[in-house]
PDB file of N, CA, C, O and CB in Angstrom:
ATOM      1  N   MET A   1       0.436  -1.221  -0.123  1.00  0.00           N
ATOM      2  CA  MET A   1       0.013  -0.241  -0.437  1.00  0.00           C
ATOM      3  C   MET A   1       0.955   1.695   0.006  1.00  0.00           C
ATOM      4  O   MET A   1       0.617   2.802  -0.415  1.00  0.00           O
ATOM      5  CB  MET A   1      -1.344  -0.667   0.160  1.00  0.00           C
ATOM      6  N   LYS A   2       1.965   1.376   0.830  1.00  0.00           N
ATOM      7  CA  LYS A   2       2.955   2.312   0.620  1.00  0.00           C
ATOM      8  C   LYS A   2       3.233   2.401  -0.936  1.00  0.00           C
ATOM      9  O   LYS A   2       2.672   3.180  -1.707  1.00  0.00           O
ATOM     10  CB  LYS A   2       4.205   1.931   1.443  1.00  0.00           C
ATOM     11  N   LYS A   3       3.901   1.754  -1.161  1.00  0.00           N
ATOM     12  CA  LYS A   3       4.280   1.962  -2.754  1.00  0.00           C
ATOM     13  C   LYS A   3       2.974   2.396  -3.331  1.00  0.00           C
ATOM     14  O   LYS A   3       3.048   3.604  -3.553  1.00  0.00           O
ATOM     15  CB  LYS A   3       4.868   0.505  -3.600  1.00  0.00           C
ATOM     16  N   THR A   4       1.904   1.955  -3.639  1.00  0.00           N
ATOM     17  CA  THR A   4       0.481   2.767  -4.022  1.00  0.00           C
ATOM     18  C   THR A   4       0.383   4.060  -4.071  1.00  0.00           C
ATOM     19  O   THR A   4       0.313   4.811  -5.044  1.00  0.00           O
ATOM     20  CB  THR A   4      -0.540   2.548  -3.186  1.00  0.00           C
ATOM     21  N   ILE A   5       0.383   4.340  -2.579  1.00  0.00           N
ATOM     22  CA  ILE A   5       0.177   5.845  -2.126  1.00  0.00           C
ATOM     23  C   ILE A   5       1.840   6.565  -2.551  1.00  0.00           C
ATOM     24  O   ILE A   5       1.726   7.782  -2.407  1.00  0.00           O
ATOM     25  CB  ILE A   5      -0.277   5.923  -0.093  1.00  0.00           C
ATOM     26  N   SER A   6       2.764   6.337  -2.844  1.00  0.00           N
ATOM     27  CA  SER A   6       4.245   7.489  -3.017  1.00  0.00           C
ATOM     28  C   SER A   6       3.721   7.017  -4.705  1.00  0.00           C
ATOM     29  O   SER A   6       3.865   8.168  -5.118  1.00  0.00           O
ATOM     30  CB  SER A   6       6.550   6.888  -2.146  1.00  0.00           C
ATOM     31  N   PHE A   7       3.397   6.500  -5.558  1.00  0.00           N
ATOM     32  CA  PHE A   7       2.902   6.615  -6.630  1.00  0.00           C
ATOM     33  C   PHE A   7       2.000   7.273  -7.199  1.00  0.00           C
ATOM     34  O   PHE A   7       1.974   7.727  -8.342  1.00  0.00           O
ATOM     35  CB  PHE A   7       2.735   5.924  -6.802  1.00  0.00           C
ATOM     36  N   ALA A   8       1.155   7.328  -6.279  1.00  0.00           N
ATOM     37  CA  ALA A   8       0.040   8.280  -6.953  1.00  0.00           C
ATOM     38  C   ALA A   8       0.651   9.490  -6.540  1.00  0.00           C
ATOM     39  O   ALA A   8       0.880  10.307  -7.431  1.00  0.00           O
ATOM     40  CB  ALA A   8      -1.628   8.138  -6.434  1.00  0.00           C
ATOM     41  N   ILE A   9       0.948   9.763  -5.432  1.00  0.00           N
ATOM     42  CA  ILE A   9       1.681  11.212  -4.956  1.00  0.00           C
ATOM     43  C   ILE A   9       2.637  11.906  -6.400  1.00  0.00           C
ATOM     44  O   ILE A   9       2.277  12.810  -7.154  1.00  0.00           O
ATOM     45  CB  ILE A   9       2.993  10.778  -3.393  1.00  0.00           C
ATOM     46  N   LEU A  10       4.096  11.013  -6.427  1.00  0.00           N
ATOM     47  CA  LEU A  10       4.520  11.040  -7.578  1.00  0.00           C
ATOM     48  C   LEU A  10       3.621  11.442  -8.937  1.00  0.00           C
ATOM     49  O   LEU A  10       3.776  12.547  -9.456  1.00  0.00           O
ATOM     50  CB  LEU A  10       5.000   9.897  -7.612  1.00  0.00           C
ATOM     51  N   HIS A  11       2.693  10.490  -9.459  1.00  0.00           N
ATOM     52  CA  HIS A  11       1.926  10.872 -10.284  1.00  0.00           C
ATOM     53  C   HIS A  11       1.003  12.643 -10.656  1.00  0.00           C
ATOM     54  O   HIS A  11       0.859  13.372 -11.638  1.00  0.00           O
ATOM     55  CB  HIS A  11       1.221   9.855  -9.965  1.00  0.00           C
ATOM     56  N   PHE A  12       0.552  12.648  -9.086  1.00  0.00           N
ATOM     57  CA  PHE A  12       0.012  13.939  -9.273  1.00  0.00           C
ATOM     58  C   PHE A  12       1.130  14.907  -9.476  1.00  0.00           C
ATOM     59  O   PHE A  12       1.283  15.757 -10.353  1.00  0.00           O
ATOM     60  CB  PHE A  12      -0.853  14.334  -8.123  1.00  0.00           C
ATOM     61  N   SER A  13       1.946  14.544  -8.356  1.00  0.00           N
ATOM     62  CA  SER A  13       2.904  15.662  -8.840  1.00  0.00           C
ATOM     63  C   SER A  13       3.660  15.970  -9.978  1.00  0.00           C
ATOM     64  O   SER A  13       4.159  17.068 -10.225  1.00  0.00           O
ATOM     65  CB  SER A  13       3.692  15.708  -8.180  1.00  0.00           C
ATOM     66  N   VAL A  14       3.744  14.629 -10.879  1.00  0.00           N
ATOM     67  CA  VAL A  14       4.215  14.745 -12.338  1.00  0.00           C
ATOM     68  C   VAL A  14       3.332  15.922 -13.601  1.00  0.00           C
ATOM     69  O   VAL A  14       3.753  16.812 -14.340  1.00  0.00           O
ATOM     70  CB  VAL A  14       4.045  13.076 -12.866  1.00  0.00           C
ATOM     71  N   ALA A  15       1.879  15.304 -13.318  1.00  0.00           N
ATOM     72  CA  ALA A  15       0.855  15.731 -13.670  1.00  0.00           C
ATOM     73  C   ALA A  15       0.603  17.219 -13.449  1.00  0.00           C
ATOM     74  O   ALA A  15       0.120  17.947 -14.316  1.00  0.00           O
ATOM     75  CB  ALA A  15       0.050  14.986 -13.164  1.00  0.00           C
ATOM     76  N   PHE A  16       1.002  17.662 -12.097  1.00  0.00           N
ATOM     77  CA  PHE A  16       0.475  19.020 -11.650  1.00  0.00           C
ATOM     78  C   PHE A  16       2.046  19.948 -12.403  1.00  0.00           C
ATOM     79  O   PHE A  16       2.022  21.166 -12.582  1.00  0.00           O
ATOM     80  CB  PHE A  16       0.163  19.111  -9.461  1.00  0.00           C
ATOM     81  N   THR A  17       2.732  19.462 -12.595  1.00  0.00           N
ATOM     82  CA  THR A  17       3.950  20.118 -12.606  1.00  0.00           C
ATOM     83  C   THR A  17       4.319  20.265 -14.205  1.00  0.00           C
ATOM     84  O   THR A  17       4.966  21.264 -14.521  1.00  0.00           O
ATOM     85  CB  THR A  17       5.053  19.278 -11.711  1.00  0.00           C
ATOM     86  N   ILE A  18       4.004  19.474 -15.071  1.00  0.00           N
ATOM     87  CA  ILE A  18       3.786  19.698 -16.516  1.00  0.00           C
ATOM     88  C   ILE A  18       3.127  20.488 -16.766  1.00  0.00           C
ATOM     89  O   ILE A  18       3.547  21.251 -17.637  1.00  0.00           O
ATOM     90  CB  ILE A  18       3.386  18.875 -17.188  1.00  0.00           C
ATOM     91  N   THR A  19       1.878  20.749 -16.234  1.00  0.00           N
ATOM     92  CA  THR A  19       0.614  21.450 -16.582  1.00  0.00           C
ATOM     93  C   THR A  19       0.791  22.865 -16.254  1.00  0.00           C
ATOM     94  O   THR A  19       0.275  23.861 -16.762  1.00  0.00           O
ATOM     95  CB  THR A  19      -0.621  20.878 -15.841  1.00  0.00           C
ATOM     96  N   TYR A  20       1.847  22.710 -15.051  1.00  0.00           N
ATOM     97  CA  TYR A  20       1.826  23.979 -14.509  1.00  0.00           C
ATOM     98  C   TYR A  20       2.736  24.750 -15.509  1.00  0.00           C
ATOM     99  O   TYR A  20       2.326  25.825 -15.946  1.00  0.00           O
ATOM    100  CB  TYR A  20       2.305  24.007 -12.979  1.00  0.00           C
ATOM    101  N   LEU A  21       3.804  24.323 -15.850  1.00  0.00           N
ATOM    102  CA  LEU A  21       4.383  24.802 -16.783  1.00  0.00           C
ATOM    103  C   LEU A  21       3.870  24.877 -17.946  1.00  0.00           C
ATOM    104  O   LEU A  21       4.528  25.661 -18.631  1.00  0.00           O
ATOM    105  CB  LEU A  21       5.273  24.361 -16.853  1.00  0.00           C
ATOM    106  N   LEU A  22       3.241  24.555 -18.347  1.00  0.00           N
ATOM    107  CA  LEU A  22       2.558  24.731 -19.494  1.00  0.00           C
ATOM    108  C   LEU A  22       1.760  25.710 -19.947  1.00  0.00           C
ATOM    109  O   LEU A  22       1.500  26.202 -21.045  1.00  0.00           O
ATOM    110  CB  LEU A  22       1.993  23.948 -19.592  1.00  0.00           C
ATOM    111  N   THR A  23       1.374  25.902 -18.620  1.00  0.00           N
ATOM    112  CA  THR A  23       0.386  26.914 -18.585  1.00  0.00           C
ATOM    113  C   THR A  23       0.529  27.923 -17.558  1.00  0.00           C
ATOM    114  O   THR A  23      -0.165  28.936 -17.477  1.00  0.00           O
ATOM    115  CB  THR A  23      -0.839  26.348 -18.456  1.00  0.00           C
ATOM    116  N   GLY A  24       1.608  27.543 -16.660  1.00  0.00           N
ATOM    117  CA  GLY A  24       1.247  28.778 -15.386  1.00  0.00           C
ATOM    118  C   GLY A  24       0.410  29.163 -14.957  1.00  0.00           C
ATOM    119  O   GLY A  24       0.258  30.320 -14.563  1.00  0.00           O
ATOM    120  N   SER A  25      -0.574  28.031 -14.915  1.00  0.00           N
ATOM    121  CA  SER A  25      -1.897  28.444 -13.799  1.00  0.00           C
ATOM    122  C   SER A  25      -2.298  27.401 -12.739  1.00  0.00           C
ATOM    123  O   SER A  25      -2.827  26.320 -12.997  1.00  0.00           O
ATOM    124  CB  SER A  25      -3.366  28.685 -14.640  1.00  0.00           C
ATOM    125  N   ILE A  26      -1.994  27.838 -11.576  1.00  0.00           N
ATOM    126  CA  ILE A  26      -1.603  26.902 -10.417  1.00  0.00           C
ATOM    127  C   ILE A  26      -3.528  25.574 -10.284  1.00  0.00           C
ATOM    128  O   ILE A  26      -3.552  24.438  -9.812  1.00  0.00           O
ATOM    129  CB  ILE A  26      -1.164  28.420  -8.479  1.00  0.00           C
ATOM    130  N   ILE A  27      -4.671  26.305 -10.842  1.00  0.00           N
ATOM    131  CA  ILE A  27      -5.929  25.959 -10.737  1.00  0.00           C
ATOM    132  C   ILE A  27      -6.019  24.904 -11.923  1.00  0.00           C
ATOM    133  O   ILE A  27      -6.502  23.777 -11.818  1.00  0.00           O
ATOM    134  CB  ILE A  27      -6.897  27.208 -10.792  1.00  0.00           C
ATOM    135  N   ILE A  28      -5.475  25.460 -13.057  1.00  0.00           N
ATOM    136  CA  ILE A  28      -5.242  23.989 -14.244  1.00  0.00           C
ATOM    137  C   ILE A  28      -4.544  23.175 -14.103  1.00  0.00           C
ATOM    138  O   ILE A  28      -4.811  22.154 -14.736  1.00  0.00           O
ATOM    139  CB  ILE A  28      -4.803  24.094 -15.481  1.00  0.00           C
ATOM    140  N   GLY A  29      -3.358  23.158 -13.270  1.00  0.00           N
ATOM    141  CA  GLY A  29      -2.551  22.284 -13.052  1.00  0.00           C
ATOM    142  C   GLY A  29      -3.149  21.365 -11.926  1.00  0.00           C
ATOM    143  O   GLY A  29      -2.821  20.184 -11.820  1.00  0.00           O
ATOM    144  N   GLY A  30      -4.047  21.982 -11.092  1.00  0.00           N
ATOM    145  CA  GLY A  30      -4.479  21.111  -9.716  1.00  0.00           C
ATOM    146  C   GLY A  30      -5.674  20.168 -10.409  1.00  0.00           C
ATOM    147  O   GLY A  30      -5.923  19.011 -10.069  1.00  0.00           O
ATOM    148  N   THR A  31      -6.359  20.927 -11.463  1.00  0.00           N
ATOM    149  CA  THR A  31      -7.244  20.227 -12.019  1.00  0.00           C
ATOM    150  C   THR A  31      -7.160  19.010 -12.773  1.00  0.00           C
ATOM    151  O   THR A  31      -7.824  17.979 -12.677  1.00  0.00           O
ATOM    152  CB  THR A  31      -7.706  20.904 -12.588  1.00  0.00           C
ATOM    153  N   ILE A  32      -6.048  19.378 -13.680  1.00  0.00           N
ATOM    154  CA  ILE A  32      -5.658  18.573 -14.535  1.00  0.00           C
ATOM    155  C   ILE A  32      -4.545  17.161 -13.361  1.00  0.00           C
ATOM    156  O   ILE A  32      -4.415  15.956 -13.580  1.00  0.00           O
ATOM    157  CB  ILE A  32      -4.784  19.702 -15.856  1.00  0.00           C
ATOM    158  N   ALA A  33      -4.081  17.831 -12.441  1.00  0.00           N
ATOM    159  CA  ALA A  33      -3.510  16.428 -11.982  1.00  0.00           C
ATOM    160  C   ALA A  33      -4.775  15.632 -10.950  1.00  0.00           C
ATOM    161  O   ALA A  33      -4.616  14.552 -10.380  1.00  0.00           O
ATOM    162  CB  ALA A  33      -1.870  16.745 -10.980  1.00  0.00           C
ATOM    163  N   LEU A  34      -5.505  16.131 -10.922  1.00  0.00           N
ATOM    164  CA  LEU A  34      -6.977  15.533 -10.208  1.00  0.00           C
ATOM    165  C   LEU A  34      -7.424  14.583 -11.114  1.00  0.00           C
ATOM    166  O   LEU A  34      -7.430  13.352 -11.122  1.00  0.00           O
ATOM    167  CB  LEU A  34      -8.283  16.669  -9.972  1.00  0.00           C
ATOM    168  N   LEU A  35      -7.834  15.537 -11.951  1.00  0.00           N
ATOM    169  CA  LEU A  35      -8.807  14.791 -13.502  1.00  0.00           C
ATOM    170  C   LEU A  35      -7.730  13.629 -14.145  1.00  0.00           C
ATOM    171  O   LEU A  35      -8.320  12.555 -14.262  1.00  0.00           O
ATOM    172  CB  LEU A  35      -9.171  16.332 -15.163  1.00  0.00           C
ATOM    173  N   GLU A  36      -6.676  13.577 -14.476  1.00  0.00           N
ATOM    174  CA  GLU A  36      -6.257  13.090 -14.981  1.00  0.00           C
ATOM    175  C   GLU A  36      -6.078  11.545 -14.539  1.00  0.00           C
ATOM    176  O   GLU A  36      -6.554  10.634 -15.216  1.00  0.00           O
ATOM    177  CB  GLU A  36      -5.535  13.809 -15.180  1.00  0.00           C
ATOM    178  N   PRO A  37      -5.203  11.281 -13.105  1.00  0.00           N
ATOM    179  CA  PRO A  37      -5.882  10.149 -12.916  1.00  0.00           C
ATOM    180  C   PRO A  37      -6.876   9.343 -12.323  1.00  0.00           C
ATOM    181  O   PRO A  37      -6.783   8.159 -11.999  1.00  0.00           O
ATOM    182  CB  PRO A  37      -5.428   9.815 -12.793  1.00  0.00           C
ATOM    183  N   ALA A  38      -7.846  10.116 -12.212  1.00  0.00           N
ATOM    184  CA  ALA A  38      -9.382   9.328 -12.585  1.00  0.00           C
ATOM    185  C   ALA A  38      -9.785   8.993 -14.132  1.00  0.00           C
ATOM    186  O   ALA A  38     -10.602   8.083 -14.280  1.00  0.00           O
ATOM    187  CB  ALA A  38     -10.675  10.358 -12.075  1.00  0.00           C
ATOM    188  N   VAL A  39      -9.360   9.549 -15.120  1.00  0.00           N
ATOM    189  CA  VAL A  39      -9.856   9.274 -15.977  1.00  0.00           C
ATOM    190  C   VAL A  39      -9.300   8.213 -16.586  1.00  0.00           C
ATOM    191  O   VAL A  39     -10.083   7.537 -17.254  1.00  0.00           O
ATOM    192  CB  VAL A  39     -10.005  10.146 -16.530  1.00  0.00           C
ATOM    193  N   ASN A  40      -7.496   7.658 -16.530  1.00  0.00           N
ATOM    194  CA  ASN A  40      -6.757   7.162 -16.706  1.00  0.00           C
ATOM    195  C   ASN A  40      -7.481   5.751 -15.522  1.00  0.00           C
ATOM    196  O   ASN A  40      -7.162   4.594 -15.797  1.00  0.00           O
ATOM    197  CB  ASN A  40      -5.459   8.080 -16.630  1.00  0.00           C
ATOM    198  N   THR A  41      -8.001   5.895 -14.830  1.00  0.00           N
ATOM    199  CA  THR A  41      -8.493   4.528 -13.872  1.00  0.00           C
ATOM    200  C   THR A  41      -9.695   3.903 -14.447  1.00  0.00           C
ATOM    201  O   THR A  41     -10.121   2.751 -14.372  1.00  0.00           O
ATOM    202  CB  THR A  41      -8.928   4.924 -12.239  1.00  0.00           C
ATOM    203  N   VAL A  42     -10.302   5.361 -15.267  1.00  0.00           N
ATOM    204  CA  VAL A  42     -11.690   4.106 -15.862  1.00  0.00           C
ATOM    205  C   VAL A  42     -11.122   3.470 -17.212  1.00  0.00           C
ATOM    206  O   VAL A  42     -11.472   2.390 -17.689  1.00  0.00           O
ATOM    207  CB  VAL A  42     -13.551   5.026 -16.401  1.00  0.00           C
ATOM    208  N   VAL A  43     -10.060   4.462 -17.795  1.00  0.00           N
ATOM    209  CA  VAL A  43      -9.642   3.517 -18.937  1.00  0.00           C
ATOM    210  C   VAL A  43      -9.322   2.342 -18.623  1.00  0.00           C
ATOM    211  O   VAL A  43      -9.827   1.307 -19.058  1.00  0.00           O
ATOM    212  CB  VAL A  43      -8.622   3.905 -19.646  1.00  0.00           C
ATOM    213  N   PHE A  44      -8.298   2.474 -17.703  1.00  0.00           N
ATOM    214  CA  PHE A  44      -7.522   1.050 -17.419  1.00  0.00           C
ATOM    215  C   PHE A  44      -8.405   0.248 -17.284  1.00  0.00           C
ATOM    216  O   PHE A  44      -8.157  -0.632 -18.108  1.00  0.00           O
ATOM    217  CB  PHE A  44      -6.624   0.883 -16.235  1.00  0.00           C
ATOM    218  N   TYR A  45      -9.795  -0.146 -16.453  1.00  0.00           N
ATOM    219  CA  TYR A  45     -10.458  -0.832 -16.031  1.00  0.00           C
ATOM    220  C   TYR A  45     -10.866  -1.115 -17.706  1.00  0.00           C
ATOM    221  O   TYR A  45     -10.208  -2.029 -18.203  1.00  0.00           O
ATOM    222  CB  TYR A  45     -11.354  -0.322 -14.831  1.00  0.00           C
ATOM    223  N   PHE A  46     -11.339  -0.798 -18.143  1.00  0.00           N
ATOM    224  CA  PHE A  46     -11.990  -1.080 -19.307  1.00  0.00           C
ATOM    225  C   PHE A  46     -10.356  -1.676 -20.283  1.00  0.00           C
ATOM    226  O   PHE A  46     -10.158  -2.885 -20.403  1.00  0.00           O
ATOM    227  CB  PHE A  46     -12.999   0.561 -19.935  1.00  0.00           C
ATOM    228  N   HIS A  47      -9.705  -1.000 -20.673  1.00  0.00           N
ATOM    229  CA  HIS A  47      -8.424  -2.124 -21.060  1.00  0.00           C
ATOM    230  C   HIS A  47      -8.040  -3.093 -20.692  1.00  0.00           C
ATOM    231  O   HIS A  47      -7.570  -3.985 -21.397  1.00  0.00           O
ATOM    232  CB  HIS A  47      -7.443  -1.877 -21.007  1.00  0.00           C
ATOM    233  N   ASP A  48      -8.244  -3.108 -18.824  1.00  0.00           N
ATOM    234  CA  ASP A  48      -8.051  -4.621 -18.365  1.00  0.00           C
ATOM    235  C   ASP A  48      -9.424  -5.528 -19.121  1.00  0.00           C
ATOM    236  O   ASP A  48      -9.124  -6.494 -19.822  1.00  0.00           O
ATOM    237  CB  ASP A  48      -8.108  -4.707 -16.381  1.00  0.00           C
ATOM    238  N   LYS A  49     -10.542  -5.255 -18.982  1.00  0.00           N
ATOM    239  CA  LYS A  49     -11.110  -6.042 -19.449  1.00  0.00           C
ATOM    240  C   LYS A  49     -11.209  -6.440 -20.865  1.00  0.00           C
ATOM    241  O   LYS A  49     -11.837  -7.472 -21.104  1.00  0.00           O
ATOM    242  CB  LYS A  49     -11.921  -5.832 -19.035  1.00  0.00           C
ATOM    243  N   VAL A  50     -10.652  -5.739 -21.903  1.00  0.00           N
ATOM    244  CA  VAL A  50     -10.117  -6.083 -23.381  1.00  0.00           C
ATOM    245  C   VAL A  50      -9.242  -6.863 -22.920  1.00  0.00           C
ATOM    246  O   VAL A  50      -9.621  -8.015 -23.136  1.00  0.00           O
ATOM    247  CB  VAL A  50      -9.521  -4.959 -24.402  1.00  0.00           C
ATOM    248  N   TRP A  51      -8.243  -6.845 -22.384  1.00  0.00           N
ATOM    249  CA  TRP A  51      -6.607  -7.499 -22.461  1.00  0.00           C
ATOM    250  C   TRP A  51      -7.290  -8.853 -21.569  1.00  0.00           C
ATOM    251  O   TRP A  51      -6.526  -9.799 -21.374  1.00  0.00           O
ATOM    252  CB  TRP A  51      -4.907  -6.318 -21.437  1.00  0.00           C
ATOM    253  N   LYS A  52      -8.436  -8.930 -21.135  1.00  0.00           N
ATOM    254  CA  LYS A  52      -8.447 -10.637 -20.088  1.00  0.00           C
ATOM    255  C   LYS A  52      -9.123 -11.324 -21.510  1.00  0.00           C
ATOM    256  O   LYS A  52      -8.798 -12.451 -21.885  1.00  0.00           O
ATOM    257  CB  LYS A  52      -9.922 -10.812 -18.056  1.00  0.00           C
ATOM    258  N   ASN A  53      -9.983 -10.583 -22.143  1.00  0.00           N
ATOM    259  CA  ASN A  53     -10.891 -10.939 -23.155  1.00  0.00           C
ATOM    260  C   ASN A  53      -9.993 -11.644 -24.192  1.00  0.00           C
ATOM    261  O   ASN A  53     -10.198 -12.811 -24.524  1.00  0.00           O
ATOM    262  CB  ASN A  53     -11.692  -9.683 -23.729  1.00  0.00           C
ATOM    263  N   ILE A  54      -8.752 -10.715 -24.808  1.00  0.00           N
ATOM    264  CA  ILE A  54      -8.129 -11.498 -25.880  1.00  0.00           C
ATOM    265  C   ILE A  54      -7.224 -12.441 -25.171  1.00  0.00           C
ATOM    266  O   ILE A  54      -7.102 -13.531 -25.731  1.00  0.00           O
ATOM    267  CB  ILE A  54      -7.351 -10.610 -26.943  1.00  0.00           C
ATOM    268  N   GLU A  55      -6.484 -12.251 -23.933  1.00  0.00           N
ATOM    269  CA  GLU A  55      -6.453 -13.531 -23.686  1.00  0.00           C
ATOM    270  C   GLU A  55      -6.788 -14.709 -23.197  1.00  0.00           C
ATOM    271  O   GLU A  55      -6.054 -15.657 -22.922  1.00  0.00           O
ATOM    272  CB  GLU A  55      -6.058 -13.565 -23.539  1.00  0.00           C
ATOM    273  N   LEU A  56      -8.070 -14.592 -23.090  1.00  0.00           N
ATOM    274  CA  LEU A  56      -9.063 -15.865 -22.902  1.00  0.00           C
ATOM    275  C   LEU A  56      -9.152 -16.342 -24.456  1.00  0.00           C
ATOM    276  O   LEU A  56      -8.976 -17.556 -24.559  1.00  0.00           O
ATOM    277  CB  LEU A  56     -10.783 -15.421 -22.166  1.00  0.00           C
ATOM    278  N   LYS A  57      -9.296 -15.928 -25.215  1.00  0.00           N
ATOM    279  CA  LYS A  57      -9.282 -15.708 -26.691  1.00  0.00           C
ATOM    280  C   LYS A  57      -8.592 -17.209 -27.115  1.00  0.00           C
ATOM    281  O   LYS A  57      -8.897 -18.335 -27.508  1.00  0.00           O
ATOM    282  CB  LYS A  57      -8.302 -14.182 -27.199  1.00  0.00           C
ATOM    283  N   LYS A  58      -7.201 -16.195 -26.662  1.00  0.00           N
ATOM    284  CA  LYS A  58      -5.935 -17.030 -27.084  1.00  0.00           C
ATOM    285  C   LYS A  58      -5.296 -18.455 -26.358  1.00  0.00           C
ATOM    286  O   LYS A  58      -4.307 -19.119 -26.667  1.00  0.00           O
ATOM    287  CB  LYS A  58      -4.858 -16.041 -26.977  1.00  0.00           C
ATOM    288  N   MET A  59      -6.474 -18.656 -25.068  1.00  0.00           N
ATOM    289  CA  MET A  59      -5.519 -19.876 -24.051  1.00  0.00           C
ATOM    290  C   MET A  59      -7.092 -20.762 -25.094  1.00  0.00           C
ATOM    291  O   MET A  59      -6.843 -21.886 -25.529  1.00  0.00           O
ATOM    292  CB  MET A  59      -5.393 -19.740 -21.298  1.00  0.00           C
ATOM    293  N   GLN A  60      -8.052 -20.369 -25.288  1.00  0.00           N
ATOM    294  CA  GLN A  60      -9.245 -20.862 -25.803  1.00  0.00           C
ATOM    295  C   GLN A  60      -8.718 -21.668 -27.422  1.00  0.00           C
ATOM    296  O   GLN A  60      -9.110 -22.754 -27.848  1.00  0.00           O
ATOM    297  CB  GLN A  60     -10.429 -19.423 -25.932  1.00  0.00           C
ATOM    298  N   GLN A  61      -8.115 -21.083 -27.819  1.00  0.00           N
ATOM    299  CA  GLN A  61      -7.695 -21.333 -29.262  1.00  0.00           C
ATOM    300  C   GLN A  61      -6.557 -22.213 -29.483  1.00  0.00           C
ATOM    301  O   GLN A  61      -6.464 -23.032 -30.397  1.00  0.00           O
ATOM    302  CB  GLN A  61      -7.364 -20.096 -29.913  1.00  0.00           C
ATOM    303  N   THR A  62      -5.224 -21.848 -28.070  1.00  0.00           N
ATOM    304  CA  THR A  62      -4.513 -23.430 -27.779  1.00  0.00           C
ATOM    305  C   THR A  62      -4.849 -24.451 -27.138  1.00  0.00           C
ATOM    306  O   THR A  62      -3.994 -25.336 -27.093  1.00  0.00           O
ATOM    307  CB  THR A  62      -3.511 -23.453 -27.228  1.00  0.00           C
ATOM    308  N   GLU A  63      -6.009 -24.675 -26.515  1.00  0.00           N
ATOM    309  CA  GLU A  63      -6.454 -25.744 -26.045  1.00  0.00           C
ATOM    310  C   GLU A  63      -7.036 -26.372 -27.482  1.00  0.00           C
ATOM    311  O   GLU A  63      -6.679 -27.513 -27.778  1.00  0.00           O
ATOM    312  CB  GLU A  63      -7.459 -25.480 -24.802  1.00  0.00           C
ATOM    313  N   ILE A  64      -7.782 -25.760 -28.229  1.00  0.00           N
ATOM    314  CA  ILE A  64      -8.630 -26.216 -29.502  1.00  0.00           C
ATOM    315  C   ILE A  64      -7.174 -26.933 -30.221  1.00  0.00           C
ATOM    316  O   ILE A  64      -7.105 -28.124 -30.523  1.00  0.00           O
ATOM    317  CB  ILE A  64      -9.559 -24.652 -30.578  1.00  0.00           C
ATOM    318  N   THR A  65      -6.290 -26.139 -30.372  1.00  0.00           N
ATOM    319  CA  THR A  65      -4.956 -26.632 -31.138  1.00  0.00           C
ATOM    320  C   THR A  65      -4.513 -27.952 -30.903  1.00  0.00           C
ATOM    321  O   THR A  65      -4.205 -28.908 -31.614  1.00  0.00           O
ATOM    322  CB  THR A  65      -3.780 -25.818 -30.802  1.00  0.00           C
ATOM    323  N   THR A  66      -4.585 -27.671 -29.447  1.00  0.00           N
ATOM    324  CA  THR A  66      -3.701 -28.930 -28.438  1.00  0.00           C
ATOM    325  C   THR A  66      -5.166 -30.097 -28.650  1.00  0.00           C
ATOM    326  O   THR A  66      -4.674 -31.151 -29.052  1.00  0.00           O
ATOM    327  CB  THR A  66      -3.248 -28.262 -26.074  1.00  0.00           C
ATOM    328  N   LYS A  67      -6.450 -30.231 -28.545  1.00  0.00           N
ATOM    329  CA  LYS A  67      -6.960 -31.196 -28.545  1.00  0.00           C
ATOM    330  C   LYS A  67      -7.466 -31.968 -30.296  1.00  0.00           C
ATOM    331  O   LYS A  67      -7.955 -33.072 -30.538  1.00  0.00           O
ATOM    332  CB  LYS A  67      -7.962 -30.806 -27.543  1.00  0.00           C
ATOM    333  N   SER A  68      -7.133 -30.980 -31.110  1.00  0.00           N
ATOM    334  CA  SER A  68      -6.598 -31.129 -32.426  1.00  0.00           C
ATOM    335  C   SER A  68      -5.617 -32.353 -32.454  1.00  0.00           C
ATOM    336  O   SER A  68      -5.857 -33.530 -32.722  1.00  0.00           O
ATOM    337  CB  SER A  68      -5.887 -29.810 -32.861  1.00  0.00           C
ATOM    338  N   ILE A  69      -4.211 -31.616 -32.031  1.00  0.00           N
ATOM    339  CA  ILE A  69      -3.307 -32.747 -32.276  1.00  0.00           C
ATOM    340  C   ILE A  69      -3.697 -33.777 -31.496  1.00  0.00           C
ATOM    341  O   ILE A  69      -3.862 -34.773 -32.201  1.00  0.00           O
ATOM    342  CB  ILE A  69      -1.922 -32.476 -32.036  1.00  0.00           C
ATOM    343  N   GLN A  70      -3.934 -33.996 -30.276  1.00  0.00           N
ATOM    344  CA  GLN A  70      -4.193 -35.650 -29.638  1.00  0.00           C
ATOM    345  C   GLN A  70      -5.188 -36.198 -30.765  1.00  0.00           C
ATOM    346  O   GLN A  70      -4.971 -37.321 -31.222  1.00  0.00           O
ATOM    347  CB  GLN A  70      -5.092 -35.754 -27.790  1.00  0.00           C
ATOM    348  N   LEU A  71      -5.711 -35.835 -30.988  1.00  0.00           N
ATOM    349  CA  LEU A  71      -7.069 -36.179 -31.967  1.00  0.00           C
ATOM    350  C   LEU A  71      -6.023 -36.966 -33.322  1.00  0.00           C
ATOM    351  O   LEU A  71      -6.290 -38.085 -33.759  1.00  0.00           O
ATOM    352  CB  LEU A  71      -8.229 -34.281 -32.622  1.00  0.00           C
ATOM    353  N   VAL A  72      -5.199 -36.377 -33.675  1.00  0.00           N
ATOM    354  CA  VAL A  72      -4.663 -36.487 -34.916  1.00  0.00           C
ATOM    355  C   VAL A  72      -3.531 -37.758 -34.327  1.00  0.00           C
ATOM    356  O   VAL A  72      -3.335 -38.725 -35.064  1.00  0.00           O
ATOM    357  CB  VAL A  72      -4.013 -34.860 -35.615  1.00  0.00           C
ATOM    358  N   SER A  73      -2.998 -37.695 -33.306  1.00  0.00           N
ATOM    359  CA  SER A  73      -1.904 -38.414 -33.264  1.00  0.00           C
ATOM    360  C   SER A  73      -2.184 -40.293 -32.740  1.00  0.00           C
ATOM    361  O   SER A  73      -1.226 -41.063 -32.667  1.00  0.00           O
ATOM    362  CB  SER A  73      -0.957 -37.465 -32.209  1.00  0.00           C
TER     363      SER A  73
END
């Protein structure tokens, strides 16, 4: 948990600093630093679902191929 919290702080700091340097606005920097991780969390959820689906299909295809080879042998 400590590692996760330290990464969250690091992520916030980087997002804030880059946005602040680009805009010169503390308000915009803070908003982006809070908004970006929230959006990334939602995007990651869907990315993970798609990725798991791809892995499941690969696993099923491997099982089908293995069974086909066993039947031929």
